[in-house]
PDB file of N, CA, C and O in Angstrom:
ATOM      1  N   UNK A   1     -21.575 -18.622  -1.431  1.00  0.00           N
ATOM      2  CA  UNK A   1     -20.596 -17.578  -1.142  1.00  0.00           C
ATOM      3  C   UNK A   1     -20.521 -16.622  -2.328  1.00  0.00           C
ATOM      4  O   UNK A   1     -20.489 -17.053  -3.481  1.00  0.00           O
ATOM      5  N   UNK A   2     -20.494 -15.340  -2.044  1.00  0.00           N
ATOM      6  CA  UNK A   2     -20.404 -14.336  -3.102  1.00  0.00           C
ATOM      7  C   UNK A   2     -19.011 -14.303  -3.698  1.00  0.00           C
ATOM      8  O   UNK A   2     -18.013 -14.548  -3.019  1.00  0.00           O
ATOM      9  N   UNK A   3     -18.969 -13.990  -4.998  1.00  0.00           N
ATOM     10  CA  UNK A   3     -17.670 -13.800  -5.644  1.00  0.00           C
ATOM     11  C   UNK A   3     -17.039 -12.517  -5.125  1.00  0.00           C
ATOM     12  O   UNK A   3     -17.733 -11.556  -4.794  1.00  0.00           O
ATOM     13  N   UNK A   4     -15.731 -12.517  -5.060  1.00  0.00           N
ATOM     14  CA  UNK A   4     -15.002 -11.343  -4.594  1.00  0.00           C
ATOM     15  C   UNK A   4     -14.501 -10.569  -5.799  1.00  0.00           C
ATOM     16  O   UNK A   4     -13.840 -11.140  -6.667  1.00  0.00           O
ATOM     17  N   UNK A   5     -14.797  -9.302  -5.867  1.00  0.00           N
ATOM     18  CA  UNK A   5     -14.323  -8.439  -6.944  1.00  0.00           C
ATOM     19  C   UNK A   5     -13.043  -7.759  -6.468  1.00  0.00           C
ATOM     20  O   UNK A   5     -13.073  -6.925  -5.563  1.00  0.00           O
ATOM     21  N   UNK A   6     -11.927  -8.119  -7.081  1.00  0.00           N
ATOM     22  CA  UNK A   6     -10.617  -7.596  -6.673  1.00  0.00           C
ATOM     23  C   UNK A   6     -10.578  -6.078  -6.761  1.00  0.00           C
ATOM     24  O   UNK A   6     -10.035  -5.419  -5.875  1.00  0.00           O
ATOM     25  N   UNK A   7     -11.149  -5.517  -7.822  1.00  0.00           N
ATOM     26  CA  UNK A   7     -11.115  -4.060  -7.985  1.00  0.00           C
ATOM     27  C   UNK A   7     -11.901  -3.351  -6.887  1.00  0.00           C
ATOM     28  O   UNK A   7     -11.476  -2.312  -6.381  1.00  0.00           O
ATOM     29  N   UNK A   8     -13.042  -3.914  -6.525  1.00  0.00           N
ATOM     30  CA  UNK A   8     -13.840  -3.319  -5.447  1.00  0.00           C
ATOM     31  C   UNK A   8     -13.078  -3.422  -4.126  1.00  0.00           C
ATOM     32  O   UNK A   8     -13.042  -2.467  -3.351  1.00  0.00           O
ATOM     33  N   UNK A   9     -12.475  -4.571  -3.874  1.00  0.00           N
ATOM     34  CA  UNK A   9     -11.689  -4.752  -2.650  1.00  0.00           C
ATOM     35  C   UNK A   9     -10.522  -3.793  -2.573  1.00  0.00           C
ATOM     36  O   UNK A   9     -10.256  -3.210  -1.522  1.00  0.00           O
ATOM     37  N   UNK A  10      -9.816  -3.627  -3.698  1.00  0.00           N
ATOM     38  CA  UNK A  10      -8.673  -2.704  -3.745  1.00  0.00           C
ATOM     39  C   UNK A  10      -9.141  -1.277  -3.481  1.00  0.00           C
ATOM     40  O   UNK A  10      -8.533  -0.554  -2.692  1.00  0.00           O
ATOM     41  N   UNK A  11     -10.218  -0.878  -4.140  1.00  0.00           N
ATOM     42  CA  UNK A  11     -10.738   0.483  -3.958  1.00  0.00           C
ATOM     43  C   UNK A  11     -11.149   0.742  -2.516  1.00  0.00           C
ATOM     44  O   UNK A  11     -10.877   1.807  -1.962  1.00  0.00           O
ATOM     45  N   UNK A  12     -11.799  -0.234  -1.922  1.00  0.00           N
ATOM     46  CA  UNK A  12     -12.236  -0.081  -0.527  1.00  0.00           C
ATOM     47  C   UNK A  12     -11.037  -0.001   0.410  1.00  0.00           C
ATOM     48  O   UNK A  12     -11.015   0.826   1.323  1.00  0.00           O
ATOM     49  N   UNK A  13     -10.038  -0.856   0.189  1.00  0.00           N
ATOM     50  CA  UNK A  13      -8.834  -0.828   1.034  1.00  0.00           C
ATOM     51  C   UNK A  13      -8.124   0.517   0.912  1.00  0.00           C
ATOM     52  O   UNK A  13      -7.711   1.093   1.918  1.00  0.00           O
ATOM     53  N   UNK A  14      -7.980   1.018  -0.311  1.00  0.00           N
ATOM     54  CA  UNK A  14      -7.307   2.306  -0.507  1.00  0.00           C
ATOM     55  C   UNK A  14      -8.113   3.452   0.101  1.00  0.00           C
ATOM     56  O   UNK A  14      -7.542   4.415   0.613  1.00  0.00           O
ATOM     57  N   UNK A  15      -9.443   3.343   0.045  1.00  0.00           N
ATOM     58  CA  UNK A  15     -10.285   4.381   0.651  1.00  0.00           C
ATOM     59  C   UNK A  15     -10.029   4.446   2.159  1.00  0.00           C
ATOM     60  O   UNK A  15      -9.900   5.531   2.724  1.00  0.00           O
ATOM     61  N   UNK A  16      -9.959   3.294   2.797  1.00  0.00           N
ATOM     62  CA  UNK A  16      -9.713   3.249   4.244  1.00  0.00           C
ATOM     63  C   UNK A  16      -8.301   3.744   4.556  1.00  0.00           C
ATOM     64  O   UNK A  16      -8.110   4.538   5.476  1.00  0.00           O
ATOM     65  N   UNK A  17      -7.316   3.276   3.792  1.00  0.00           N
ATOM     66  CA  UNK A  17      -5.931   3.710   3.994  1.00  0.00           C
ATOM     67  C   UNK A  17      -5.812   5.223   3.829  1.00  0.00           C
ATOM     68  O   UNK A  17      -5.085   5.878   4.576  1.00  0.00           O
ATOM     69  N   UNK A  18      -6.524   5.771   2.854  1.00  0.00           N
ATOM     70  CA  UNK A  18      -6.461   7.200   2.570  1.00  0.00           C
ATOM     71  C   UNK A  18      -6.878   8.084   3.734  1.00  0.00           C
ATOM     72  O   UNK A  18      -6.532   9.265   3.770  1.00  0.00           O
ATOM     73  N   UNK A  19      -7.609   7.531   4.675  1.00  0.00           N
ATOM     74  CA  UNK A  19      -8.030   8.309   5.849  1.00  0.00           C
ATOM     75  C   UNK A  19      -6.843   8.759   6.696  1.00  0.00           C
ATOM     76  O   UNK A  19      -6.969   9.668   7.516  1.00  0.00           O
ATOM     77  N   UNK A  20      -5.686   8.117   6.497  1.00  0.00           N
ATOM     78  CA  UNK A  20      -4.499   8.451   7.289  1.00  0.00           C
ATOM     79  C   UNK A  20      -3.578   9.437   6.583  1.00  0.00           C
ATOM     80  O   UNK A  20      -2.483   9.719   7.070  1.00  0.00           O
ATOM     81  N   UNK A  21      -4.008   9.960   5.450  1.00  0.00           N
ATOM     82  CA  UNK A  21      -3.203  10.889   4.656  1.00  0.00           C
ATOM     83  C   UNK A  21      -2.792  12.124   5.461  1.00  0.00           C
ATOM     84  O   UNK A  21      -1.696  12.651   5.268  1.00  0.00           O
ATOM     85  N   UNK A  22      -3.647  12.579   6.345  1.00  0.00           N
ATOM     86  CA  UNK A  22      -3.368  13.804   7.106  1.00  0.00           C
ATOM     87  C   UNK A  22      -2.415  13.582   8.276  1.00  0.00           C
ATOM     88  O   UNK A  22      -2.044  14.538   8.957  1.00  0.00           O
ATOM     89  N   UNK A  23      -2.018  12.346   8.517  1.00  0.00           N
ATOM     90  CA  UNK A  23      -1.093  12.039   9.607  1.00  0.00           C
ATOM     91  C   UNK A  23       0.176  11.426   9.007  1.00  0.00           C
ATOM     92  O   UNK A  23       0.250  10.209   8.835  1.00  0.00           O
ATOM     93  N   UNK A  24       1.173  12.259   8.686  1.00  0.00           N
ATOM     94  CA  UNK A  24       2.368  11.776   7.980  1.00  0.00           C
ATOM     95  C   UNK A  24       3.106  10.639   8.678  1.00  0.00           C
ATOM     96  O   UNK A  24       3.629   9.746   8.011  1.00  0.00           O
ATOM     97  N   UNK A  25       3.159  10.655   9.999  1.00  0.00           N
ATOM     98  CA  UNK A  25       3.864   9.586  10.715  1.00  0.00           C
ATOM     99  C   UNK A  25       3.165   8.242  10.515  1.00  0.00           C
ATOM    100  O   UNK A  25       3.809   7.231  10.235  1.00  0.00           O
ATOM    101  N   UNK A  26       1.858   8.243  10.662  1.00  0.00           N
ATOM    102  CA  UNK A  26       1.095   7.007  10.473  1.00  0.00           C
ATOM    103  C   UNK A  26       1.134   6.585   9.005  1.00  0.00           C
ATOM    104  O   UNK A  26       1.261   5.399   8.701  1.00  0.00           O
ATOM    105  N   UNK A  27       1.026   7.551   8.102  1.00  0.00           N
ATOM    106  CA  UNK A  27       1.067   7.242   6.668  1.00  0.00           C
ATOM    107  C   UNK A  27       2.373   6.544   6.300  1.00  0.00           C
ATOM    108  O   UNK A  27       2.366   5.546   5.580  1.00  0.00           O
ATOM    109  N   UNK A  28       3.476   7.064   6.786  1.00  0.00           N
ATOM    110  CA  UNK A  28       4.779   6.442   6.496  1.00  0.00           C
ATOM    111  C   UNK A  28       4.892   5.053   7.138  1.00  0.00           C
ATOM    112  O   UNK A  28       5.486   4.146   6.556  1.00  0.00           O
ATOM    113  N   UNK A  29       4.332   4.896   8.316  1.00  0.00           N
ATOM    114  CA  UNK A  29       4.346   3.588   8.969  1.00  0.00           C
ATOM    115  C   UNK A  29       3.554   2.570   8.142  1.00  0.00           C
ATOM    116  O   UNK A  29       3.956   1.412   8.032  1.00  0.00           O
ATOM    117  N   UNK A  30       2.445   2.996   7.569  1.00  0.00           N
ATOM    118  CA  UNK A  30       1.638   2.104   6.732  1.00  0.00           C
ATOM    119  C   UNK A  30       2.438   1.661   5.511  1.00  0.00           C
ATOM    120  O   UNK A  30       2.442   0.479   5.167  1.00  0.00           O
ATOM    121  N   UNK A  31       3.115   2.604   4.854  1.00  0.00           N
ATOM    122  CA  UNK A  31       3.904   2.248   3.671  1.00  0.00           C
ATOM    123  C   UNK A  31       5.062   1.336   4.068  1.00  0.00           C
ATOM    124  O   UNK A  31       5.327   0.342   3.392  1.00  0.00           O
ATOM    125  N   UNK A  32       5.749   1.666   5.153  1.00  0.00           N
ATOM    126  CA  UNK A  32       6.851   0.797   5.616  1.00  0.00           C
ATOM    127  C   UNK A  32       6.346  -0.612   5.922  1.00  0.00           C
ATOM    128  O   UNK A  32       7.012  -1.596   5.601  1.00  0.00           O
ATOM    129  N   UNK A  33       5.187  -0.706   6.533  1.00  0.00           N
ATOM    130  CA  UNK A  33       4.604  -2.018   6.841  1.00  0.00           C
ATOM    131  C   UNK A  33       4.298  -2.795   5.566  1.00  0.00           C
ATOM    132  O   UNK A  33       4.517  -4.005   5.508  1.00  0.00           O
ATOM    133  N   UNK A  34       3.796  -2.108   4.551  1.00  0.00           N
ATOM    134  CA  UNK A  34       3.514  -2.768   3.273  1.00  0.00           C
ATOM    135  C   UNK A  34       4.798  -3.293   2.638  1.00  0.00           C
ATOM    136  O   UNK A  34       4.808  -4.386   2.072  1.00  0.00           O
ATOM    137  N   UNK A  35       5.877  -2.522   2.728  1.00  0.00           N
ATOM    138  CA  UNK A  35       7.174  -2.970   2.195  1.00  0.00           C
ATOM    139  C   UNK A  35       7.652  -4.203   2.964  1.00  0.00           C
ATOM    140  O   UNK A  35       8.104  -5.174   2.358  1.00  0.00           O
ATOM    141  N   UNK A  36       7.557  -4.167   4.271  1.00  0.00           N
ATOM    142  CA  UNK A  36       7.992  -5.301   5.100  1.00  0.00           C
ATOM    143  C   UNK A  36       7.204  -6.559   4.741  1.00  0.00           C
ATOM    144  O   UNK A  36       7.777  -7.641   4.612  1.00  0.00           O
ATOM    145  N   UNK A  37       5.904  -6.415   4.582  1.00  0.00           N
ATOM    146  CA  UNK A  37       5.071  -7.561   4.209  1.00  0.00           C
ATOM    147  C   UNK A  37       5.476  -8.074   2.828  1.00  0.00           C
ATOM    148  O   UNK A  37       5.581  -9.282   2.617  1.00  0.00           O
ATOM    149  N   UNK A  38       5.704  -7.152   1.889  1.00  0.00           N
ATOM    150  CA  UNK A  38       6.105  -7.548   0.542  1.00  0.00           C
ATOM    151  C   UNK A  38       7.429  -8.285   0.500  1.00  0.00           C
ATOM    152  O   UNK A  38       7.624  -9.169  -0.334  1.00  0.00           O
ATOM    153  N   UNK A  39       8.332  -7.933   1.386  1.00  0.00           N
ATOM    154  CA  UNK A  39       9.662  -8.557   1.413  1.00  0.00           C
ATOM    155  C   UNK A  39       9.728  -9.789   2.314  1.00  0.00           C
ATOM    156  O   UNK A  39      10.763 -10.452   2.373  1.00  0.00           O
ATOM    157  N   UNK A  40       8.654 -10.100   3.003  1.00  0.00           N
ATOM    158  CA  UNK A  40       8.676 -11.155   4.021  1.00  0.00           C
ATOM    159  C   UNK A  40       9.105 -12.516   3.485  1.00  0.00           C
ATOM    160  O   UNK A  40       9.729 -13.295   4.205  1.00  0.00           O
ATOM    161  N   UNK A  41       8.778 -12.810   2.235  1.00  0.00           N
ATOM    162  CA  UNK A  41       9.152 -14.114   1.684  1.00  0.00           C
ATOM    163  C   UNK A  41      10.502 -14.086   0.976  1.00  0.00           C
ATOM    164  O   UNK A  41      10.908 -15.071   0.358  1.00  0.00           O
ATOM    165  N   UNK A  42      11.197 -12.949   1.070  1.00  0.00           N
ATOM    166  CA  UNK A  42      12.511 -12.824   0.443  1.00  0.00           C
ATOM    167  C   UNK A  42      12.461 -12.441  -1.021  1.00  0.00           C
ATOM    168  O   UNK A  42      13.502 -12.337  -1.668  1.00  0.00           O
ATOM    169  N   UNK A  43      11.264 -12.229  -1.555  1.00  0.00           N
ATOM    170  CA  UNK A  43      11.105 -11.863  -2.960  1.00  0.00           C
ATOM    171  C   UNK A  43      10.114 -10.713  -3.064  1.00  0.00           C
ATOM    172  O   UNK A  43       8.903 -10.924  -2.996  1.00  0.00           O
ATOM    173  N   UNK A  44      10.616  -9.517  -3.225  1.00  0.00           N
ATOM    174  CA  UNK A  44       9.783  -8.314  -3.333  1.00  0.00           C
ATOM    175  C   UNK A  44       9.491  -8.111  -4.813  1.00  0.00           C
ATOM    176  O   UNK A  44      10.185  -7.357  -5.495  1.00  0.00           O
ATOM    177  N   UNK A  45       8.451  -8.795  -5.307  1.00  0.00           N
ATOM    178  CA  UNK A  45       8.208  -8.821  -6.747  1.00  0.00           C
ATOM    179  C   UNK A  45       7.459  -7.592  -7.251  1.00  0.00           C
ATOM    180  O   UNK A  45       7.043  -6.734  -6.472  1.00  0.00           O
ATOM    181  N   UNK A  46       7.296  -7.527  -8.564  1.00  0.00           N
ATOM    182  CA  UNK A  46       6.710  -6.348  -9.215  1.00  0.00           C
ATOM    183  C   UNK A  46       5.291  -6.067  -8.736  1.00  0.00           C
ATOM    184  O   UNK A  46       4.929  -4.904  -8.554  1.00  0.00           O
ATOM    185  N   UNK A  47       4.484  -7.094  -8.528  1.00  0.00           N
ATOM    186  CA  UNK A  47       3.106  -6.853  -8.081  1.00  0.00           C
ATOM    187  C   UNK A  47       3.076  -6.295  -6.659  1.00  0.00           C
ATOM    188  O   UNK A  47       2.222  -5.472  -6.330  1.00  0.00           O
ATOM    189  N   UNK A  48       3.999  -6.738  -5.827  1.00  0.00           N
ATOM    190  CA  UNK A  48       4.086  -6.207  -4.466  1.00  0.00           C
ATOM    191  C   UNK A  48       4.565  -4.756  -4.489  1.00  0.00           C
ATOM    192  O   UNK A  48       4.086  -3.930  -3.712  1.00  0.00           O
ATOM    193  N   UNK A  49       5.492  -4.452  -5.364  1.00  0.00           N
ATOM    194  CA  UNK A  49       5.967  -3.069  -5.502  1.00  0.00           C
ATOM    195  C   UNK A  49       4.846  -2.169  -6.006  1.00  0.00           C
ATOM    196  O   UNK A  49       4.715  -1.032  -5.553  1.00  0.00           O
ATOM    197  N   UNK A  50       4.030  -2.670  -6.946  1.00  0.00           N
ATOM    198  CA  UNK A  50       2.892  -1.878  -7.437  1.00  0.00           C
ATOM    199  C   UNK A  50       1.908  -1.595  -6.308  1.00  0.00           C
ATOM    200  O   UNK A  50       1.360  -0.497  -6.218  1.00  0.00           O
ATOM    201  N   UNK A  51       1.684  -2.581  -5.452  1.00  0.00           N
ATOM    202  CA  UNK A  51       0.780  -2.379  -4.315  1.00  0.00           C
ATOM    203  C   UNK A  51       1.323  -1.301  -3.380  1.00  0.00           C
ATOM    204  O   UNK A  51       0.570  -0.449  -2.908  1.00  0.00           O
ATOM    205  N   UNK A  52       2.626  -1.335  -3.112  1.00  0.00           N
ATOM    206  CA  UNK A  52       3.252  -0.312  -2.268  1.00  0.00           C
ATOM    207  C   UNK A  52       3.120   1.054  -2.935  1.00  0.00           C
ATOM    208  O   UNK A  52       2.841   2.047  -2.264  1.00  0.00           O
ATOM    209  N   UNK A  53       3.319   1.110  -4.247  1.00  0.00           N
ATOM    210  CA  UNK A  53       3.161   2.383  -4.973  1.00  0.00           C
ATOM    211  C   UNK A  53       1.753   2.927  -4.816  1.00  0.00           C
ATOM    212  O   UNK A  53       1.577   4.113  -4.535  1.00  0.00           O
ATOM    213  N   UNK A  54       0.746   2.081  -4.994  1.00  0.00           N
ATOM    214  CA  UNK A  54      -0.647   2.527  -4.866  1.00  0.00           C
ATOM    215  C   UNK A  54      -0.928   3.055  -3.464  1.00  0.00           C
ATOM    216  O   UNK A  54      -1.572   4.091  -3.298  1.00  0.00           O
ATOM    217  N   UNK A  55      -0.448   2.344  -2.472  1.00  0.00           N
ATOM    218  CA  UNK A  55      -0.664   2.757  -1.081  1.00  0.00           C
ATOM    219  C   UNK A  55       0.023   4.091  -0.813  1.00  0.00           C
ATOM    220  O   UNK A  55      -0.575   4.996  -0.231  1.00  0.00           O
ATOM    221  N   UNK A  56       1.276   4.211  -1.237  1.00  0.00           N
ATOM    222  CA  UNK A  56       2.020   5.457  -1.015  1.00  0.00           C
ATOM    223  C   UNK A  56       1.324   6.631  -1.695  1.00  0.00           C
ATOM    224  O   UNK A  56       1.155   7.692  -1.093  1.00  0.00           O
ATOM    225  N   UNK A  57       0.924   6.443  -2.940  1.00  0.00           N
ATOM    226  CA  UNK A  57       0.256   7.535  -3.667  1.00  0.00           C
ATOM    227  C   UNK A  57      -1.058   7.927  -2.995  1.00  0.00           C
ATOM    228  O   UNK A  57      -1.386   9.110  -2.908  1.00  0.00           O
ATOM    229  N   UNK A  58      -1.797   6.947  -2.529  1.00  0.00           N
ATOM    230  CA  UNK A  58      -3.058   7.234  -1.833  1.00  0.00           C
ATOM    231  C   UNK A  58      -2.809   8.074  -0.582  1.00  0.00           C
ATOM    232  O   UNK A  58      -3.657   8.869  -0.177  1.00  0.00           O
ATOM    233  N   UNK A  59      -1.642   7.889   0.020  1.00  0.00           N
ATOM    234  CA  UNK A  59      -1.293   8.623   1.235  1.00  0.00           C
ATOM    235  C   UNK A  59      -0.540   9.920   0.948  1.00  0.00           C
ATOM    236  O   UNK A  59      -0.147  10.628   1.875  1.00  0.00           O
ATOM    237  N   UNK A  60      -0.338  10.236  -0.335  1.00  0.00           N
ATOM    238  CA  UNK A  60       0.350  11.473  -0.700  1.00  0.00           C
ATOM    239  C   UNK A  60       1.848  11.414  -0.474  1.00  0.00           C
ATOM    240  O   UNK A  60       2.489  12.439  -0.243  1.00  0.00           O
ATOM    241  N   UNK A  61       2.404  10.217  -0.541  1.00  0.00           N
ATOM    242  CA  UNK A  61       3.835  10.006  -0.306  1.00  0.00           C
ATOM    243  C   UNK A  61       4.483   9.557  -1.607  1.00  0.00           C
ATOM    244  O   UNK A  61       3.896   8.792  -2.373  1.00  0.00           O
ATOM    245  N   UNK A  62       5.693  10.036  -1.852  1.00  0.00           N
ATOM    246  CA  UNK A  62       6.440   9.613  -3.030  1.00  0.00           C
ATOM    247  C   UNK A  62       6.888   8.163  -2.832  1.00  0.00           C
ATOM    248  O   UNK A  62       7.665   7.884  -1.919  1.00  0.00           O
ATOM    249  N   UNK A  63       6.411   7.233  -3.669  1.00  0.00           N
ATOM    250  CA  UNK A  63       6.781   5.826  -3.496  1.00  0.00           C
ATOM    251  C   UNK A  63       8.280   5.569  -3.626  1.00  0.00           C
ATOM    252  O   UNK A  63       8.788   4.594  -3.073  1.00  0.00           O
ATOM    253  N   UNK A  64       8.988   6.428  -4.347  1.00  0.00           N
ATOM    254  CA  UNK A  64      10.433   6.244  -4.542  1.00  0.00           C
ATOM    255  C   UNK A  64      11.188   6.258  -3.215  1.00  0.00           C
ATOM    256  O   UNK A  64      12.262   5.666  -3.107  1.00  0.00           O
ATOM    257  N   UNK A  65      10.637   6.927  -2.210  1.00  0.00           N
ATOM    258  CA  UNK A  65      11.274   6.945  -0.888  1.00  0.00           C
ATOM    259  C   UNK A  65      11.390   5.540  -0.301  1.00  0.00           C
ATOM    260  O   UNK A  65      12.263   5.281   0.527  1.00  0.00           O
ATOM    261  N   UNK A  66      10.518   4.641  -0.725  1.00  0.00           N
ATOM    262  CA  UNK A  66      10.456   3.306  -0.142  1.00  0.00           C
ATOM    263  C   UNK A  66      10.869   2.209  -1.112  1.00  0.00           C
ATOM    264  O   UNK A  66      11.099   1.073  -0.698  1.00  0.00           O
ATOM    265  N   UNK A  67      10.964   2.533  -2.390  1.00  0.00           N
ATOM    266  CA  UNK A  67      11.234   1.511  -3.395  1.00  0.00           C
ATOM    267  C   UNK A  67      12.614   1.620  -4.017  1.00  0.00           C
ATOM    268  O   UNK A  67      12.913   0.913  -4.978  1.00  0.00           O
ATOM    269  N   UNK A  68      13.457   2.491  -3.487  1.00  0.00           N
ATOM    270  CA  UNK A  68      14.787   2.647  -4.091  1.00  0.00           C
ATOM    271  C   UNK A  68      15.782   1.682  -3.505  1.00  0.00           C
ATOM    272  O   UNK A  68      16.947   1.680  -3.901  1.00  0.00           O
TER     273      UNK A  68
END
């Protein structure tokens, strides 16, 4: 089995997510979904918030709208 490179995986995921930048409704739904997933265990920790920030920025959305 090949080793998984986290940075390559992150870059690829953000590249795919970025395709929805031109559709604000879908972009916001993606960020909201990421927040819901991050909070699912009752602990929305710093690494999960950073992931939401990266996703929001990739979509051209201010992360503060979802992290306040």
